[in-house]
C-alpha positions in Angstrom: 0.0 0.0 0.0 2.9 2.3 0.5 3.4 2.5 -3.3 -0.3 3.4 -3.6 0.0 6.1 -0.9 3.0 7.6 -2.7 1.2 7.5 -6.0 -1.8 9.2 -4.4 0.4 12.0 -3.0 2.3 12.3 -6.2 -0.9 12.9 -8.1 -2.0 15.5 -5.6 1.3 17.2 -6.0 1.3 17.2 -9.7 -2.4 18.1 -10.3 -4.0 19.2 -7.1 -3.3 22.9 -7.4 -4.6 23.2 -11.0 -7.8 21.3 -10.1 -8.4 23.3 -6.9 -8.1 26.5 -8.8 -10.6 25.3 -11.3 -13.0 23.9 -8.8 -13.0 27.1 -6.8 -13.9 29.1 -9.9 -17.6 28.2 -9.4 -18.5 29.1 -12.9 -16.2 32.1 -13.1 -15.3 33.3 -16.6 -11.8 34.4 -15.5 -9.2 33.8 -18.1 -6.7 31.0 -17.6 -5.0 31.5 -21.0 -5.5 33.7 -24.1 -4.4 33.3 -27.6 -4.8 35.2 -30.9 -8.6 35.1 -31.5 -9.7 33.6 -28.2 -9.2 32.6 -24.6 -9.7 29.7 -22.2 -11.7 30.5 -19.1 -11.6 28.8 -15.7 -14.9 27.3 -16.3 -13.9 25.8 -19.6 -10.7 24.5 -18.0 -12.7 22.9 -15.2 -15.2 21.3 -17.6 -12.3 19.7 -19.5 -10.5 18.6 -16.3 -13.5 16.9 -14.8 -14.0 14.8 -18.0 -10.5 13.4 -17.8 -9.4 10.4 -15.7 -6.5 12.4 -14.3 -8.8 15.2 -13.2 -11.3 12.8 -11.5 -8.4 11.0 -9.8 -7.1 14.3 -8.6 -10.4 15.2 -7.1 -10.6 11.9 -5.3 -7.1 12.3 -3.9 -7.8 15.8 -2.7 -10.9 14.6 -0.8 -9.0 11.7 0.6 -6.1 13.8 1.8 -8.4 16.4 3.4 -10.5 13.7 5.1 -7.4 12.1 6.4 -6.0 15.3 7.6 -9.2 16.4 9.3 -9.5 13.1 11.3 -5.8 12.3 11.9 -3.9 15.6 11.4 -3.4 15.9 15.2 -1.4 12.6 15.1 1.1 13.8 12.5 3.3 16.6 13.5 5.3 18.8 11.1 8.4 17.7 12.9 7.7 14.1 11.9 7.3 15.2 8.2 10.4 17.4 8.3 12.4 14.6 9.9 11.5 12.1 7.1 12.1 14.8 4.5 15.6 15.6 5.9 16.4 11.9 5.9 15.6 11.6 2.2 17.5 14.9 1.5 20.6 13.5 3.3 20.3 10.1 1.5 20.2 11.7 -2.0 22.6 14.5 -1.2 23.3 16.8 -4.2 21.1 14.7 -6.3 18.0 15.4 -4.2 16.6 18.3 -6.3 17.1 16.3 -9.5 15.3 13.3 -8.0 12.3 15.5 -7.1 12.2 17.1 -10.5 12.3 13.7 -12.2 9.3 12.6 -10.2 7.4 15.9 -10.9 7.5 17.1 -7.4 8.8 20.2 -5.4 10.0 20.2 -1.8 6.5 21.3 -0.7 4.6 18.6 -2.7 7.1 15.9 -1.5 6.4 16.9 2.1 2.7 16.5 1.4 3.5 13.0 -0.1 5.2 12.1 3.2 2.4 13.6 5.3 -0.2 11.6 3.3 1.7 8.4 4.1 1.9 9.2 7.8 -1.8 10.1 7.9 -2.7 6.8 6.2 -0.6 4.9 8.8 -2.4 6.7 11.6 -5.8 5.8 10.1 -4.7 2.2 9.6 -3.7 1.8 13.3 -6.9 3.5 14.4 -9.3 1.5 12.3 -7.6 -1.9 12.1 -6.5 -3.6 15.3 -3.8 -6.3 15.5 -5.1 -9.7 16.6 -3.5 -12.2 18.9 -3.4 -14.7 16.0 -1.5 -12.2 13.9 1.0 -11.6 16.7 1.5 -15.3 17.3 2.2 -15.9 13.6 4.6 -13.0 13.3 6.5 -13.9 16.5 7.1 -17.4 15.2 9.2 -16.2 12.4 10.7 -13.1 14.0 14.5 -12.9 14.6 15.9 -10.1 16.6 18.9 -8.2 15.4 22.2 -10.0 14.9 25.7 -8.8 13.9 27.8 -10.7 11.4 30.9 -10.5 9.3 31.0 -11.8 5.7 33.3 -12.3 2.8 31.8 -12.1 -0.7 33.4 -13.9 -3.6 32.3 -14.7 -7.2 33.2 -18.4 -7.1 32.1 -21.2 -4.9 35.6 -22.8 -4.9 37.0 -19.5 -3.6 34.6 -19.5 -0.8 35.5 -23.1 0.1 39.1 -22.2 0.1 38.4 -19.3 2.5 36.5 -21.7 4.9 39.5 -24.0 5.0 41.9 -21.1 5.7 39.7 -20.0 8.6 39.7 -23.5 10.0 43.5 -23.4 9.7 43.7 -20.4 11.9 43.7 -17.4 9.5 41.9 -14.3 10.8 38.5 -13.4 9.3 39.6 -9.7 8.9 42.7 -10.6 6.9 40.8 -12.9 4.6 38.0 -10.3 4.1 40.6 -7.7 3.1 42.3 -10.1 0.7 39.3 -11.8 -1.0 36.0 -9.9 -0.4 34.3 -8.1 -3.3 32.2 -6.0 -0.9 34.2 -2.8 -0.9 32.0 -1.3 1.7 33.0 -3.9 4.4 36.2 -5.6 3.3 38.4 -3.1 5.2 36.3 -3.4 8.3 36.7 -7.2 8.8 33.6 -7.8 6.6 31.3 -6.4 9.3 27.7 -5.6 8.3 25.3 -3.3 10.2 23.1 -5.3 12.6 19.9 -6.7 11.0 16.8 -8.7 11.9 14.3 -10.7 10.1 12.5 -7.6 8.8 15.5 -6.5 6.8 14.8 -6.1 3.1 18.3 -5.1 1.9 19.9 -8.5 2.4 19.3 -11.6 0.2 16.8 -14.0 2.0 19.2 -17.0 1.7 21.9 -14.9 3.3 19.6 -14.1 6.3 18.5 -17.6 6.7 22.0 -19.0 6.8 23.1 -16.3 9.2 20.2 -16.8 11.6 21.2 -20.5 12.0 24.7 -19.6 13.4 25.5 -19.3 17.0 27.8 -16.5 18.3 31.4 -17.2 17.0 30.3 -19.8 14.4 31.2 -19.7 10.7 29.2 -21.1 7.8 30.5 -24.7 7.0 29.5 -24.3 3.3 29.4 -21.3 1.0 26.1 -19.3 1.0 24.9 -18.4 -2.5 23.0 -15.2 -3.1 22.3 -13.0 -6.1 25.6 -11.2 -5.4 27.8 -14.3 -5.4 29.0 -16.6 -2.6 29.4 -15.7 1.0 31.4 -16.9 4.0 29.5 -15.7 7.1 30.7 -15.5 10.7 28.3 -14.7 13.6 29.6 -12.0 15.9 26.6 -11.6 18.1 23.4 -13.7 18.1 21.4 -12.7 21.2 18.6 -15.0 22.5 15.1 -14.3 21.1 13.8 -13.3 24.5 10.1 -13.0 25.2 7.2 -11.8 23.1 6.5 -9.0 25.6 9.9 -7.6 25.0 9.3 -7.3 21.2 5.5 -6.7 21.1 5.9 -3.2 19.8 8.2 -4.3 17.0 6.0 -7.2 16.2 2.9 -5.0 16.0 4.7 -2.5 13.7 5.7 -5.4 11.5 2.1 -6.5 11.2 0.9 -3.0 10.4 3.6 -2.7 7.8 2.4 -5.9 6.1 -1.2 -4.7 6.3 -0.2 -1.4 4.7 1.1 -3.3 1.7 -2.4 -4.9 1.2 -4.4 -2.7 -1.2 -7.7 -4.4 -0.1 -7.1 -3.5 3.5 -6.1 0.0 2.8 -9.1 0.6 0.6 -11.3 -0.5 3.5 -9.5 2.0 5.8 -9.9 4.8 3.3 -13.6 3.9 2.8 -14.1 4.1 6.6 -12.4 7.5 6.6 -14.6 8.8 3.8 -17.7 7.5 5.4 -16.9 9.4 8.6 -16.2 12.5 6.6 -19.7 12.4 5.1 -18.5 13.6 1.7 -21.1 15.3 -0.5 -20.1 15.9 -4.1 -22.0 18.8 -5.6 -21.2 18.3 -9.3 -23.3 15.4 -10.6 -20.7 14.8 -13.3 -18.2 13.9 -10.6 -20.5 11.9 -8.3 -18.6 8.6 -8.9 -15.0 9.8 -8.3 -15.0 7.9 -5.0 -16.6 4.7 -6.3 -13.4 2.7 -5.8 -13.7 3.3 -2.1 -17.4 3.5 -1.3 -20.4 1.8 -2.8 -22.5 4.9 -2.8 -21.5 8.6 -2.7 -23.9 11.3 -1.5 -24.4 13.9 -4.2 -26.6 16.8 -5.0 -27.5 18.5 -8.2 -24.8 20.5 -9.9 -24.7 24.2 -9.0 
């Protein structure tokens, strides 16, 4: 659902201003553009916009955003939005402005994108409650954070050779520096940042192999991933502990999974819209929310 939320916010950013200007014209004949021999009025522009799929989608997104903000705005602070914004800005560095332009966004519209996402998360947690059955299932596969070293090579035979050298007493750090293709870690003894079962940056086969190791153990056979072959050493593998200790993390994992389900999120948005008691005044636009609600209150066009 996150992709959907981002798409929603991106459409708001790209088209929301234009549509809101037209919608507020209320039949005005103010000129939007002129050319030799004629002009385009706000009313003409509005009439064309509402016929298009993009225009109708924009109106739906505008309504959804405002309904979310009205009901959950108090749960999303500007500092939260700014924190996420600054994290992205730091991540992309000097390329940040270019990335925004490529996606048709400005700093302001991107912040609205982020706020829409946070508002949707708040609505999800308010409307959908995590069940004991969901928690039990998630806890069964959950693995707290571990810390490992690894050596990445392109050939299985090379990885096998490294395992033999480790058994013969060679240090992991020296072999990582000599053999590893992972330039980000080879000069730091192959050490990776701590990760848990929720990590999406590492290959699943890598995580599975790592989680089987006890502290101090090294994989007995090479571990194949999309990047090549790995030799993995477990630096720190803490005990799983109790569910109570990880309940907050588990619940957040469940909500993250729910947020990816479009059916669930459509139900959430439908509930938000129902609470908002939306009334669409233009009969030509009465079905713009049909993807979320079965019936939409409407009145005759002004």
